[in-house]
Biopython code that builds the backbone (N, CA, C, O; Angstrom):
import numpy as np
from Bio.PDB.StructureBuilder import StructureBuilder

atoms = [
    (1, "MET", "N", (0.851, -1.174, 0.000)),
    (1, "MET", "CA", (0.000, 0.000, 0.000)),
    (1, "MET", "C", (0.889, 1.227, 0.000)),
    (1, "MET", "O", (1.589, 1.500, 0.975)),
    (2, "LYS", "N", (0.858, 1.951, -1.081)),
    (2, "LYS", "CA", (1.725, 3.122, -1.217)),
    (2, "LYS", "C", (0.900, 4.405, -1.174)),
    (2, "LYS", "O", (0.104, 4.691, -2.068)),
    (3, "LEU", "N", (1.117, 5.161, -0.112)),
    (3, "LEU", "CA", (0.540, 6.492, 0.050)),
    (3, "LEU", "C", (1.681, 7.447, 0.337)),
    (3, "LEU", "O", (2.569, 7.144, 1.134)),
    (4, "THR", "N", (1.657, 8.600, -0.311)),
    (4, "THR", "CA", (2.630, 9.636, -0.003)),
    (4, "THR", "C", (1.866, 10.871, 0.431)),
    (4, "THR", "O", (0.673, 10.997, 0.156)),
    (5, "HIS", "N", (2.549, 11.782, 1.109)),
    (5, "HIS", "CA", (1.852, 13.000, 1.515)),
    (5, "HIS", "C", (2.776, 14.214, 1.436)),
    (5, "HIS", "O", (4.001, 14.114, 1.517)),
    (6, "THR", "N", (2.124, 15.362, 1.273)),
    (6, "THR", "CA", (2.791, 16.648, 1.237)),
    (6, "THR", "C", (1.981, 17.611, 2.090)),
    (6, "THR", "O", (0.756, 17.667, 1.985)),
    (7, "ASP", "N", (2.669, 18.365, 2.932)),
    (7, "ASP", "CA", (2.008, 19.379, 3.736)),
    (7, "ASP", "C", (2.341, 20.752, 3.165)),
    (7, "ASP", "O", (3.500, 21.043, 2.871)),
    (8, "ALA", "N", (1.327, 21.592, 3.009)),
    (8, "ALA", "CA", (1.531, 22.948, 2.501)),
    (8, "ALA", "C", (0.348, 23.811, 2.888)),
    (8, "ALA", "O", (-0.798, 23.367, 2.819)),
    (9, "ALA", "N", (0.616, 25.019, 3.287)),
    (9, "ALA", "CA", (-0.420, 26.023, 3.537)),
    (9, "ALA", "C", (-1.544, 25.519, 4.435)),
    (9, "ALA", "O", (-2.718, 25.745, 4.141)),
    (10, "GLY", "N", (-1.198, 24.838, 5.524)),
    (10, "GLY", "CA", (-2.205, 24.396, 6.497)),
    (10, "GLY", "C", (-3.058, 23.223, 6.063)),
    (10, "GLY", "O", (-4.142, 23.003, 6.602)),
    (11, "LEU", "N", (-2.565, 22.461, 5.078)),
    (11, "LEU", "CA", (-3.316, 21.284, 4.656)),
    (11, "LEU", "C", (-2.352, 20.155, 4.320)),
    (11, "LEU", "O", (-1.151, 20.367, 4.156)),
    (12, "ARG", "N", (-2.896, 18.971, 4.224)),
    (12, "ARG", "CA", (-2.115, 17.795, 3.838)),
    (12, "ARG", "C", (-2.749, 17.191, 2.598)),
    (12, "ARG", "O", (-3.960, 16.979, 2.544)),
    (13, "VAL", "N", (-1.918, 16.917, 1.604)),
    (13, "VAL", "CA", (-2.369, 16.205, 0.418)),
    (13, "VAL", "C", (-1.785, 14.802, 0.488)),
    (13, "VAL", "O", (-0.569, 14.620, 0.536)),
    (14, "ILE", "N", (-2.672, 13.816, 0.492)),
    (14, "ILE", "CA", (-2.259, 12.413, 0.495)),
    (14, "ILE", "C", (-2.519, 11.869, -0.902)),
    (14, "ILE", "O", (-3.642, 11.929, -1.402)),
    (15, "THR", "N", (-1.487, 11.344, -1.520)),
    (15, "THR", "CA", (-1.612, 10.773, -2.859)),
    (15, "THR", "C", (-1.646, 9.252, -2.756)),
    (15, "THR", "O", (-0.752, 8.628, -2.184)),
    (16, "VAL", "N", (-2.694, 8.679, -3.321)),
    (16, "VAL", "CA", (-2.822, 7.227, -3.362)),
    (16, "VAL", "C", (-2.078, 6.756, -4.608)),
    (16, "VAL", "O", (-2.522, 7.002, -5.730)),
    (17, "ALA", "N", (-0.959, 6.087, -4.415)),
    (17, "ALA", "CA", (-0.127, 5.645, -5.535)),
    (17, "ALA", "C", (-0.410, 4.176, -5.840)),
    (17, "ALA", "O", (0.508, 3.368, -5.976)),
    (18, "GLU", "N", (-1.667, 3.857, -5.943)),
    (18, "GLU", "CA", (-2.134, 2.502, -6.270)),
    (18, "GLU", "C", (-3.184, 2.638, -7.358)),
    (18, "GLU", "O", (-3.889, 3.645, -7.417)),
    (19, "SER", "N", (-3.295, 1.636, -8.218)),
    (19, "SER", "CA", (-4.310, 1.690, -9.268)),
    (19, "SER", "C", (-5.654, 1.171, -8.793)),
    (19, "SER", "O", (-6.678, 1.420, -9.430)),
    (20, "ARG", "N", (-5.661, 0.454, -7.683)),
    (20, "ARG", "CA", (-6.901, -0.131, -7.164)),
    (20, "ARG", "C", (-6.995, 0.042, -5.650)),
    (20, "ARG", "O", (-6.003, -0.060, -4.928)),
    (21, "ILE", "N", (-8.204, 0.304, -5.201)),
    (21, "ILE", "CA", (-8.502, 0.196, -3.769)),
    (21, "ILE", "C", (-9.591, -0.869, -3.713)),
    (21, "ILE", "O", (-10.758, -0.608, -4.004)),
    (22, "ASP", "N", (-9.180, -2.070, -3.331)),
    (22, "ASP", "CA", (-10.100, -3.206, -3.348)),
    (22, "ASP", "C", (-9.903, -4.037, -2.088)),
    (22, "ASP", "O", (-9.169, -3.648, -1.180)),
    (23, "ALA", "N", (-10.566, -5.179, -2.049)),
    (23, "ALA", "CA", (-10.530, -6.034, -0.860)),
    (23, "ALA", "C", (-9.102, -6.415, -0.464)),
    (23, "ALA", "O", (-8.802, -6.577, 0.719)),
    (24, "ALA", "N", (-8.231, -6.555, -1.454)),
    (24, "ALA", "CA", (-6.858, -6.975, -1.177)),
    (24, "ALA", "C", (-6.066, -5.942, -0.368)),
    (24, "ALA", "O", (-5.156, -6.311, 0.374)),
    (25, "ILE", "N", (-6.395, -4.666, -0.502)),
    (25, "ILE", "CA", (-5.618, -3.639, 0.206)),
    (25, "ILE", "C", (-6.467, -2.737, 1.099)),
    (25, "ILE", "O", (-5.939, -1.797, 1.693)),
    (26, "ALA", "N", (-7.752, -2.997, 1.208)),
    (26, "ALA", "CA", (-8.651, -2.097, 1.940)),
    (26, "ALA", "C", (-8.205, -1.874, 3.383)),
    (26, "ALA", "O", (-8.188, -0.735, 3.849)),
    (27, "ILE", "N", (-7.848, -2.926, 4.088)),
    (27, "ILE", "CA", (-7.453, -2.780, 5.499)),
    (27, "ILE", "C", (-6.142, -2.005, 5.607)),
    (27, "ILE", "O", (-6.012, -1.123, 6.455)),
    (28, "ALA", "N", (-5.180, -2.326, 4.761)),
    (28, "ALA", "CA", (-3.900, -1.602, 4.784)),
    (28, "ALA", "C", (-4.118, -0.128, 4.433)),
    (28, "ALA", "O", (-3.498, 0.753, 5.029)),
    (29, "PHE", "N", (-4.997, 0.137, 3.468)),
    (29, "PHE", "CA", (-5.313, 1.514, 3.090)),
    (29, "PHE", "C", (-5.872, 2.272, 4.293)),
    (29, "PHE", "O", (-5.415, 3.371, 4.608)),
    (30, "LYS", "N", (-6.848, 1.690, 4.952)),
    (30, "LYS", "CA", (-7.482, 2.343, 6.093)),
    (30, "LYS", "C", (-6.469, 2.595, 7.219)),
    (30, "LYS", "O", (-6.460, 3.672, 7.814)),
    (31, "ASP", "N", (-5.628, 1.616, 7.507)),
    (31, "ASP", "CA", (-4.630, 1.766, 8.570)),
    (31, "ASP", "C", (-3.607, 2.846, 8.234)),
    (31, "ASP", "O", (-3.259, 3.662, 9.088)),
    (32, "LYS", "N", (-3.132, 2.852, 7.007)),
    (32, "LYS", "CA", (-2.141, 3.858, 6.605)),
    (32, "LYS", "C", (-2.773, 5.256, 6.602)),
    (32, "LYS", "O", (-2.141, 6.230, 7.012)),
    (33, "MET", "N", (-4.013, 5.344, 6.140)),
    (33, "MET", "CA", (-4.707, 6.635, 6.165)),
    (33, "MET", "C", (-4.871, 7.132, 7.600)),
    (33, "MET", "O", (-4.716, 8.325, 7.865)),
    (34, "ARG", "N", (-5.179, 6.238, 8.514)),
    (34, "ARG", "CA", (-5.310, 6.646, 9.921)),
    (34, "ARG", "C", (-4.008, 7.254, 10.421)),
    (34, "ARG", "O", (-4.021, 8.291, 11.084)),
    (35, "SER", "N", (-2.893, 6.621, 10.111)),
    (35, "SER", "CA", (-1.615, 7.154, 10.588)),
    (35, "SER", "C", (-1.292, 8.505, 9.946)),
    (35, "SER", "O", (-0.632, 9.342, 10.562)),
    (36, "LEU", "N", (-1.753, 8.720, 8.713)),
    (36, "LEU", "CA", (-1.486, 9.995, 8.041)),
    (36, "LEU", "C", (-2.463, 11.103, 8.412)),
    (36, "LEU", "O", (-2.174, 12.278, 8.189)),
    (37, "THR", "N", (-3.608, 10.750, 8.970)),
    (37, "THR", "CA", (-4.592, 11.776, 9.321)),
    (37, "THR", "C", (-4.661, 12.064, 10.817)),
    (37, "THR", "O", (-5.193, 13.100, 11.217)),
    (38, "ASP", "N", (-4.134, 11.169, 11.651)),
    (38, "ASP", "CA", (-4.206, 11.383, 13.101)),
    (38, "ASP", "C", (-3.618, 12.713, 13.543)),
    (38, "ASP", "O", (-4.197, 13.388, 14.394)),
    (39, "GLU", "N", (-2.499, 13.097, 12.992)),
    (39, "GLU", "CA", (-1.814, 14.333, 13.388)),
    (39, "GLU", "C", (-1.752, 15.332, 12.227)),
    (39, "GLU", "O", (-0.874, 16.193, 12.187)),
    (40, "ALA", "N", (-2.679, 15.208, 11.301)),
    (40, "ALA", "CA", (-2.669, 16.055, 10.101)),
    (40, "ALA", "C", (-3.235, 17.442, 10.401)),
    (40, "ALA", "O", (-3.914, 17.647, 11.407)),
    (41, "PRO", "N", (-2.943, 18.385, 9.513)),
    (41, "PRO", "CA", (-3.621, 19.690, 9.601)),
    (41, "PRO", "C", (-5.134, 19.496, 9.497)),
    (41, "PRO", "O", (-5.600, 18.381, 9.262)),
    (42, "SER", "N", (-5.886, 20.553, 9.667)),
    (42, "SER", "CA", (-7.347, 20.432, 9.726)),
    (42, "SER", "C", (-8.009, 20.155, 8.375)),
    (42, "SER", "O", (-9.212, 19.897, 8.316)),
    (43, "ARG", "N", (-7.245, 20.205, 7.312)),
    (43, "ARG", "CA", (-7.810, 19.902, 5.988)),
    (43, "ARG", "C", (-6.917, 18.872, 5.299)),
    (43, "ARG", "O", (-5.710, 19.067, 5.164)),
    (44, "VAL", "N", (-7.532, 17.778, 4.868)),
    (44, "VAL", "CA", (-6.814, 16.708, 4.191)),
    (44, "VAL", "C", (-7.473, 16.480, 2.831)),
    (44, "VAL", "O", (-8.682, 16.266, 2.741)),
    (45, "ILE", "N", (-6.665, 16.528, 1.788)),
    (45, "ILE", "CA", (-7.125, 16.269, 0.422)),
    (45, "ILE", "C", (-6.505, 14.943, -0.008)),
    (45, "ILE", "O", (-5.292, 14.763, 0.098)),
    (46, "VAL", "N", (-7.328, 14.016, -0.491)),
    (46, "VAL", "CA", (-6.825, 12.728, -0.965)),
    (46, "VAL", "C", (-6.811, 12.766, -2.494)),
    (46, "VAL", "O", (-7.856, 12.837, -3.140)),
    (47, "ASP", "N", (-5.609, 12.718, -3.051)),
    (47, "ASP", "CA", (-5.415, 12.728, -4.500)),
    (47, "ASP", "C", (-5.616, 11.303, -5.013)),
    (47, "ASP", "O", (-4.821, 10.407, -4.728)),
    (48, "MET", "N", (-6.696, 11.110, -5.775)),
    (48, "MET", "CA", (-7.070, 9.782, -6.270)),
    (48, "MET", "C", (-6.743, 9.616, -7.751)),
    (48, "MET", "O", (-7.296, 8.726, -8.397)),
    (49, "SER", "N", (-5.876, 10.432, -8.298)),
    (49, "SER", "CA", (-5.625, 10.448, -9.741)),
    (49, "SER", "C", (-5.046, 9.148, -10.286)),
    (49, "SER", "O", (-5.175, 8.880, -11.481)),
    (50, "HIS", "N", (-4.420, 8.342, -9.454)),
    (50, "HIS", "CA", (-3.835, 7.078, -9.909)),
    (50, "HIS", "C", (-4.787, 5.900, -9.745)),
    (50, "HIS", "O", (-4.505, 4.805, -10.233)),
    (51, "VAL", "N", (-5.906, 6.110, -9.068)),
    (51, "VAL", "CA", (-6.833, 5.014, -8.754)),
    (51, "VAL", "C", (-7.826, 4.827, -9.901)),
    (51, "VAL", "O", (-8.616, 5.720, -10.206)),
    (52, "ASP", "N", (-7.771, 3.657, -10.527)),
    (52, "ASP", "CA", (-8.658, 3.345, -11.650)),
    (52, "ASP", "C", (-9.834, 2.465, -11.250)),
    (52, "ASP", "O", (-10.793, 2.333, -12.010)),
    (53, "PHE", "N", (-9.772, 1.859, -10.064)),
    (53, "PHE", "CA", (-10.808, 0.903, -9.671)),
    (53, "PHE", "C", (-11.017, 0.943, -8.166)),
    (53, "PHE", "O", (-10.061, 0.953, -7.392)),
    (54, "VAL", "N", (-12.280, 0.967, -7.766)),
    (54, "VAL", "CA", (-12.652, 0.858, -6.350)),
    (54, "VAL", "C", (-13.797, -0.136, -6.271)),
    (54, "VAL", "O", (-14.819, 0.037, -6.936)),
    (55, "ASP", "N", (-13.633, -1.192, -5.451)),
    (55, "ASP", "CA", (-14.743, -2.126, -5.245)),
    (55, "ASP", "C", (-15.457, -1.769, -3.950)),
    (55, "ASP", "O", (-15.141, -0.761, -3.318)),
    (56, "SER", "N", (-16.417, -2.593, -3.559)),
    (56, "SER", "CA", (-17.207, -2.269, -2.365)),
    (56, "SER", "C", (-16.352, -2.231, -1.100)),
    (56, "SER", "O", (-16.606, -1.422, -0.207)),
    (57, "SER", "N", (-15.352, -3.090, -1.015)),
    (57, "SER", "CA", (-14.447, -3.062, 0.145)),
    (57, "SER", "C", (-13.625, -1.784, 0.154)),
    (57, "SER", "O", (-13.412, -1.178, 1.205)),
    (58, "GLY", "N", (-13.169, -1.382, -1.013)),
    (58, "GLY", "CA", (-12.413, -0.139, -1.118)),
    (58, "GLY", "C", (-13.257, 1.065, -0.776)),
    (58, "GLY", "O", (-12.806, 1.977, -0.083)),
    (59, "LEU", "N", (-14.487, 1.067, -1.264)),
    (59, "LEU", "CA", (-15.407, 2.162, -0.951)),
    (59, "LEU", "C", (-15.661, 2.218, 0.552)),
    (59, "LEU", "O", (-15.686, 3.294, 1.150)),
    (60, "GLY", "N", (-15.847, 1.050, 1.150)),
    (60, "GLY", "CA", (-16.026, 0.993, 2.602)),
    (60, "GLY", "C", (-14.818, 1.531, 3.346)),
    (60, "GLY", "O", (-14.966, 2.207, 4.364)),
    (61, "ALA", "N", (-13.622, 1.238, 2.848)),
    (61, "ALA", "CA", (-12.398, 1.733, 3.478)),
    (61, "ALA", "C", (-12.298, 3.255, 3.362)),
    (61, "ALA", "O", (-11.875, 3.926, 4.303)),
    (62, "ILE", "N", (-12.687, 3.793, 2.211)),
    (62, "ILE", "CA", (-12.655, 5.251, 2.030)),
    (62, "ILE", "C", (-13.639, 5.925, 2.987)),
    (62, "ILE", "O", (-13.319, 6.948, 3.594)),
    (63, "VAL", "N", (-14.838, 5.348, 3.119)),
    (63, "VAL", "CA", (-15.832, 5.889, 4.057)),
    (63, "VAL", "C", (-15.317, 5.774, 5.494)),
    (63, "VAL", "O", (-15.490, 6.698, 6.289)),
    (64, "ALA", "N", (-14.687, 4.648, 5.830)),
    (64, "ALA", "CA", (-14.127, 4.478, 7.178)),
    (64, "ALA", "C", (-13.080, 5.542, 7.462)),
    (64, "ALA", "O", (-12.979, 6.021, 8.592)),
    (65, "CYS", "N", (-12.300, 5.920, 6.454)),
    (65, "CYS", "CA", (-11.296, 6.978, 6.629)),
    (65, "CYS", "C", (-11.968, 8.299, 6.984)),
    (65, "CYS", "O", (-11.478, 9.048, 7.828)),
    (66, "LEU", "N", (-13.088, 8.575, 6.336)),
    (66, "LEU", "CA", (-13.835, 9.801, 6.640)),
    (66, "LEU", "C", (-14.299, 9.792, 8.097)),
    (66, "LEU", "O", (-14.241, 10.811, 8.784)),
    (67, "LYS", "N", (-14.754, 8.638, 8.551)),
    (67, "LYS", "CA", (-15.268, 8.535, 9.921)),
    (67, "LYS", "C", (-14.165, 8.572, 10.970)),
    (67, "LYS", "O", (-14.413, 8.955, 12.113)),
    (68, "GLN", "N", (-12.955, 8.180, 10.596)),
    (68, "GLN", "CA", (-11.890, 8.079, 11.593)),
    (68, "GLN", "C", (-11.019, 9.327, 11.708)),
    (68, "GLN", "O", (-10.160, 9.391, 12.588)),
    (69, "VAL", "N", (-11.222, 10.333, 10.830)),
    (69, "VAL", "CA", (-10.414, 11.548, 10.980)),
    (69, "VAL", "C", (-10.807, 12.256, 12.274)),
    (69, "VAL", "O", (-11.966, 12.202, 12.686)),
    (70, "PRO", "N", (-9.856, 12.910, 12.906)),
    (70, "PRO", "CA", (-10.159, 13.613, 14.152)),
    (70, "PRO", "C", (-11.226, 14.695, 13.956)),
    (70, "PRO", "O", (-11.367, 15.251, 12.867)),
    (71, "ASP", "N", (-11.969, 14.982, 15.016)),
    (71, "ASP", "CA", (-12.953, 16.063, 14.969)),
    (71, "ASP", "C", (-12.274, 17.349, 14.522)),
    (71, "ASP", "O", (-11.163, 17.658, 14.954)),
    (72, "GLY", "N", (-12.945, 18.087, 13.662)),
    (72, "GLY", "CA", (-12.403, 19.346, 13.172)),
    (72, "GLY", "C", (-11.519, 19.196, 11.943)),
    (72, "GLY", "O", (-11.018, 20.189, 11.413)),
    (73, "THR", "N", (-11.322, 17.963, 11.487)),
    (73, "THR", "CA", (-10.513, 17.720, 10.292)),
    (73, "THR", "C", (-11.434, 17.335, 9.144)),
    (73, "THR", "O", (-12.289, 16.463, 9.297)),
    (74, "SER", "N", (-11.264, 17.979, 7.999)),
    (74, "SER", "CA", (-12.058, 17.612, 6.829)),
    (74, "SER", "C", (-11.241, 16.671, 5.954)),
    (74, "SER", "O", (-10.027, 16.824, 5.827)),
    (75, "LEU", "N", (-11.915, 15.701, 5.353)),
    (75, "LEU", "CA", (-11.301, 14.765, 4.422)),
    (75, "LEU", "C", (-12.019, 14.930, 3.089)),
    (75, "LEU", "O", (-13.209, 14.637, 2.970)),
    (76, "GLU", "N", (-11.282, 15.401, 2.091)),
    (76, "GLU", "CA", (-11.854, 15.692, 0.784)),
    (76, "GLU", "C", (-11.135, 14.858, -0.275)),
    (76, "GLU", "O", (-9.978, 14.479, -0.095)),
    (77, "LEU", "N", (-11.819, 14.579, -1.367)),
    (77, "LEU", "CA", (-11.242, 13.792, -2.451)),
    (77, "LEU", "C", (-10.990, 14.697, -3.655)),
    (77, "LEU", "O", (-11.716, 15.665, -3.883)),
    (78, "ALA", "N", (-9.953, 14.368, -4.419)),
    (78, "ALA", "CA", (-9.625, 15.152, -5.612)),
    (78, "ALA", "C", (-9.113, 14.244, -6.717)),
    (78, "ALA", "O", (-8.581, 13.163, -6.468)),
    (79, "SER", "N", (-9.289, 14.719, -7.953)),
    (79, "SER", "CA", (-8.721, 14.069, -9.141)),
    (79, "SER", "C", (-9.224, 12.641, -9.338)),
    (79, "SER", "O", (-8.440, 11.738, -9.628)),
    (80, "LEU", "N", (-10.519, 12.440, -9.181)),
    (80, "LEU", "CA", (-11.072, 11.109, -9.403)),
    (80, "LEU", "C", (-11.036, 10.770, -10.888)),
    (80, "LEU", "O", (-11.355, 11.604, -11.736)),
    (81, "THR", "N", (-10.646, 9.540, -11.187)),
    (81, "THR", "CA", (-10.725, 9.071, -12.571)),
    (81, "THR", "C", (-12.200, 8.882, -12.913)),
    (81, "THR", "O", (-13.040, 8.832, -12.014)),
    (82, "ASN", "N", (-12.522, 8.777, -14.194)),
    (82, "ASN", "CA", (-13.918, 8.629, -14.614)),
    (82, "ASN", "C", (-14.594, 7.427, -13.967)),
    (82, "ASN", "O", (-15.745, 7.517, -13.539)),
    (83, "THR", "N", (-13.892, 6.312, -13.895)),
    (83, "THR", "CA", (-14.461, 5.093, -13.317)),
    (83, "THR", "C", (-14.781, 5.282, -11.837)),
    (83, "THR", "O", (-15.860, 4.906, -11.380)),
    (84, "VAL", "N", (-13.860, 5.855, -11.103)),
    (84, "VAL", "CA", (-14.073, 6.063, -9.664)),
    (84, "VAL", "C", (-15.153, 7.122, -9.437)),
    (84, "VAL", "O", (-15.964, 6.985, -8.520)),
    (85, "ALA", "N", (-15.174, 8.160, -10.248)),
    (85, "ALA", "CA", (-16.221, 9.188, -10.127)),
    (85, "ALA", "C", (-17.601, 8.571, -10.358)),
    (85, "ALA", "O", (-18.564, 8.929, -9.680)),
    (86, "LYS", "N", (-17.692, 7.664, -11.294)),
    (86, "LYS", "CA", (-18.967, 6.994, -11.569)),
    (86, "LYS", "C", (-19.412, 6.158, -10.370)),
    (86, "LYS", "O", (-20.592, 6.161, -10.020)),
    (87, "VAL", "N", (-18.484, 5.446, -9.740)),
    (87, "VAL", "CA", (-18.809, 4.673, -8.538)),
    (87, "VAL", "C", (-19.320, 5.607, -7.439)),
    (87, "VAL", "O", (-20.289, 5.292, -6.749)),
    (88, "MET", "N", (-18.667, 6.744, -7.286)),
    (88, "MET", "CA", (-19.082, 7.704, -6.258)),
    (88, "MET", "C", (-20.486, 8.237, -6.533)),
    (88, "MET", "O", (-21.280, 8.401, -5.606)),
    (89, "ARG", "N", (-20.796, 8.507, -7.799)),
    (89, "ARG", "CA", (-22.139, 8.986, -8.146)),
    (89, "ARG", "C", (-23.186, 7.893, -7.931)),
    (89, "ARG", "O", (-24.236, 8.141, -7.337)),
    (90, "LEU", "N", (-22.897, 6.679, -8.417)),
    (90, "LEU", "CA", (-23.865, 5.584, -8.315)),
    (90, "LEU", "C", (-24.180, 5.215, -6.867)),
    (90, "LEU", "O", (-25.306, 4.827, -6.553)),
    (91, "THR", "N", (-23.196, 5.334, -5.995)),
    (91, "THR", "CA", (-23.400, 5.001, -4.577)),
    (91, "THR", "C", (-23.812, 6.221, -3.750)),
    (91, "THR", "O", (-24.015, 6.128, -2.539)),
    (92, "ARG", "N", (-23.930, 7.357, -4.422)),
    (92, "ARG", "CA", (-24.298, 8.632, -3.786)),
    (92, "ARG", "C", (-23.253, 9.127, -2.782)),
    (92, "ARG", "O", (-23.550, 9.970, -1.935)),
    (93, "MET", "N", (-22.053, 8.608, -2.879)),
    (93, "MET", "CA", (-20.971, 9.085, -2.021)),
    (93, "MET", "C", (-20.523, 10.486, -2.426)),
    (93, "MET", "O", (-19.834, 11.169, -1.669)),
    (94, "ASP", "N", (-20.921, 10.907, -3.625)),
    (94, "ASP", "CA", (-20.608, 12.274, -4.038)),
    (94, "ASP", "C", (-21.384, 13.296, -3.222)),
    (94, "ASP", "O", (-21.068, 14.485, -3.248)),
    (95, "SER", "N", (-22.400, 12.836, -2.497)),
    (95, "SER", "CA", (-23.128, 13.741, -1.599)),
    (95, "SER", "C", (-22.576, 13.676, -0.174)),
    (95, "SER", "O", (-22.953, 14.482, 0.677)),
    (96, "VAL", "N", (-21.692, 12.728, 0.084)),
    (96, "VAL", "CA", (-21.076, 12.571, 1.406)),
    (96, "VAL", "C", (-19.708, 13.261, 1.445)),
    (96, "VAL", "O", (-19.359, 13.920, 2.425)),
    (97, "PHE", "N", (-18.951, 13.099, 0.373)),
    (97, "PHE", "CA", (-17.608, 13.663, 0.285)),
    (97, "PHE", "C", (-17.620, 14.963, -0.507)),
    (97, "PHE", "O", (-18.417, 15.131, -1.430)),
    (98, "THR", "N", (-16.736, 15.875, -0.141)),
    (98, "THR", "CA", (-16.431, 17.014, -0.991)),
    (98, "THR", "C", (-15.445, 16.486, -2.025)),
    (98, "THR", "O", (-14.393, 15.950, -1.674)),
    (99, "ILE", "N", (-15.793, 16.642, -3.308)),
    (99, "ILE", "CA", (-14.962, 16.120, -4.387)),
    (99, "ILE", "C", (-14.550, 17.277, -5.292)),
    (99, "ILE", "O", (-15.382, 18.067, -5.737)),
    (100, "HIS", "N", (-13.247, 17.357, -5.554)),
    (100, "HIS", "CA", (-12.676, 18.420, -6.380)),
    (100, "HIS", "C", (-12.148, 17.837, -7.688)),
    (100, "HIS", "O", (-11.722, 16.683, -7.732)),
    (101, "ALA", "N", (-12.178, 18.632, -8.742)),
    (101, "ALA", "CA", (-11.691, 18.193, -10.052)),
    (101, "ALA", "C", (-10.197, 17.868, -10.014)),
    (101, "ALA", "O", (-9.736, 16.950, -10.691)),
    (102, "SER", "N", (-9.457, 18.622, -9.224)),
    (102, "SER", "CA", (-8.009, 18.397, -9.114)),
    (102, "SER", "C", (-7.525, 18.887, -7.759)),
    (102, "SER", "O", (-8.236, 19.594, -7.045)),
    (103, "VAL", "N", (-6.307, 18.500, -7.420)),
    (103, "VAL", "CA", (-5.711, 18.980, -6.171)),
    (103, "VAL", "C", (-5.520, 20.492, -6.247)),
    (103, "VAL", "O", (-5.774, 21.203, -5.275)),
    (104, "GLU", "N", (-5.082, 20.972, -7.377)),
    (104, "GLU", "CA", (-4.872, 22.413, -7.536)),
    (104, "GLU", "C", (-6.193, 23.179, -7.399)),
    (104, "GLU", "O", (-6.228, 24.256, -6.804)),
    (105, "ALA", "N", (-7.268, 22.627, -7.946)),
    (105, "ALA", "CA", (-8.584, 23.267, -7.802)),
    (105, "ALA", "C", (-9.021, 23.283, -6.347)),
    (105, "ALA", "O", (-9.664, 24.231, -5.897)),
    (106, "ALA", "N", (-8.674, 22.242, -5.617)),
    (106, "ALA", "CA", (-9.054, 22.151, -4.205)),
    (106, "ALA", "C", (-8.266, 23.100, -3.326)),
    (106, "ALA", "O", (-8.785, 23.623, -2.340)),
    (107, "THR", "N", (-7.019, 23.320, -3.683)),
    (107, "THR", "CA", (-6.126, 24.072, -2.800)),
    (107, "THR", "C", (-5.786, 25.468, -3.284)),
    (107, "THR", "O", (-5.446, 26.345, -2.490)),
    (108, "GLY", "N", (-5.878, 25.670, -4.593)),
    (108, "GLY", "CA", (-5.485, 26.952, -5.152)),
    (108, "GLY", "C", (-3.975, 27.098, -5.306)),
    (108, "GLY", "O", (-3.476, 28.160, -5.680)),
    (109, "ILE", "N", (-3.247, 26.004, -5.010)),
    (109, "ILE", "CA", (-1.790, 26.039, -5.164)),
    (109, "ILE", "C", (-1.328, 24.796, -5.916)),
    (109, "ILE", "O", (-2.004, 23.767, -5.920)),
    (110, "ASP", "N", (-0.185, 24.908, -6.542)),
    (110, "ASP", "CA", (0.421, 23.778, -7.244)),
    (110, "ASP", "C", (1.257, 23.020, -6.219)),
    (110, "ASP", "O", (2.406, 23.379, -5.958)),
    (111, "ILE", "N", (0.682, 21.978, -5.644)),
    (111, "ILE", "CA", (1.332, 21.215, -4.568)),
    (111, "ILE", "C", (2.675, 20.659, -5.034)),
    (111, "ILE", "O", (3.628, 20.618, -4.255)),
    (112, "ALA", "N", (2.763, 20.236, -6.280)),
    (112, "ALA", "CA", (4.008, 19.653, -6.783)),
    (112, "ALA", "C", (5.176, 20.627, -6.684)),
    (112, "ALA", "O", (6.328, 20.214, -6.549)),
    (113, "ASN", "N", (4.874, 21.920, -6.749)),
    (113, "ASN", "CA", (5.929, 22.940, -6.687)),
    (113, "ASN", "C", (5.878, 23.775, -5.412)),
    (113, "ASN", "O", (6.565, 24.791, -5.306)),
    (114, "ALA", "N", (5.072, 23.353, -4.449)),
    (114, "ALA", "CA", (4.982, 24.100, -3.183)),
    (114, "ALA", "C", (6.179, 23.784, -2.305)),
    (114, "ALA", "O", (6.732, 22.685, -2.350)),
    (115, "SER", "N", (6.560, 24.748, -1.524)),
    (115, "SER", "CA", (7.698, 24.540, -0.593)),
    (115, "SER", "C", (7.176, 24.259, 0.786)),
    (115, "SER", "O", (7.959, 24.056, 1.713)),
]
sb = StructureBuilder()
sb.init_structure("model")
sb.init_model(0)
sb.init_chain("A")
sb.init_seg("    ")
for serial, (resi, resn, name, xyz) in enumerate(atoms, 1):
    if name == "N":
        sb.init_residue(resn, " ", resi, " ")
    sb.init_atom(name, np.array(xyz, "f"), 0.0, 1.0, " ", f" {name:<3s}", serial, name[0])
structure = sb.get_structure()
């Protein structure tokens, strides 16, 4: 389970560097996300640009991450691929999560070049 993160301007961007969030990695995903959000700034953006597939276990893990963030911390999603965006719409999770077209749209800064 490969997740990386960058902190900038009072927020944390977590990049999921996996093509799938499914039953095989759902528990590891949730555990790693917990460790990255426990002491995170009050706003966390999850960059999903590399994720091409989410099954029901993966969706459950993403929802569990939302529930496990500390009080006062927001967990938002960004850069969903078409397939993952469709899953979010079909399951109505697009009404539960704040979803942004891109990390830059969510933050107003180019995280890749932020110091």
